[in-house]
N, C-alpha and C positions, 0 to 999 in steps of 0.2 A: 374195669367198670367204667362206665360213665356214671356219674350222680352229679348234683347240683348240689352247692354247698352255700348260706347265704354269711360270708364274713362281715364283722364289724370293720370297717373303715381303717380304723387303727392298727389292726391285725394283719391285712390285708397289705398296708403298706410296709409293714416290718418283714412279711411273709417276701414279697418282691426286693424289697432291699438286699435281705439274706440270700436269696436265690442268686442275686447278679454276685455276691460275695464270694459264694461257694461255687458260682462258675456251673450251678444246676438250673433244669428247667424249674418252673414253678412246680409241676405235678410232682418231679422227683423230690424235690423239697418240701412238700406237704406230705407224699408218704413217707419219707425219711422223718419228719417231726412228730408224725401221730405214733408210728412204731414206735421210737422212741420213748413218747410220752407213755403210751400202755406197756411198755418193759420195765419202764421206771416206777411203776405204781408201787407203793409200797404194800406190803403184807397187811392185810385186815388186822386190828389192833383191837376190834371190837372183840368183847367177852362173850360167851356162849350164856344165852339166856337160860337160867334155870329156873323153872318154876316149882314153885312151895308145892309139897305134897301136904294134903289133912286127911284126916279120917273122917269120914261121911256120919260114920255114928250108926246106929239104928236107923234102917229104911222103913217108911210106910209099909203097913199092912197089904198086900196086894198088888205091891208095884216090883217088878222084876225086872232088875236093870241088866238082864242080858239083853233084853228086849225093848232098851230103851228107845232105839232108832224109831221102832214100832210106833211107841208111845208120843214121841216127837209128832210123829206123821200124822198121828190121829190127833192131837191138840191142836195143831196147825192148820189139819182139814177142815175140824169145828171151828176155828176163828172164822176160814175162809168163808163158809158159808153162812156163820152169823153177818159176817160184814156184807155178803150178797143179798140175804134176808132186808137188812137196814137200807140198802139202796134200793130196792123195789118200791 
């Protein structure tokens, strides 16, 4: 597949020199270097993020947490309606 890549001048020069040394076309060398770089990536050393869990305690009377998304929608709709009224 053909694509355009903007290389920094120093990198372009290094790739051209390396292509001549290895007796490869620029395209062959570029594909080889990219494949090698992607294959050599170390496995992620990042630790999994663990979210601490806390008890919420008592919930206000009349609030059904099983329908929390509906409550959020209603609050958001009310806020949007108020904002529209302010702009009139």
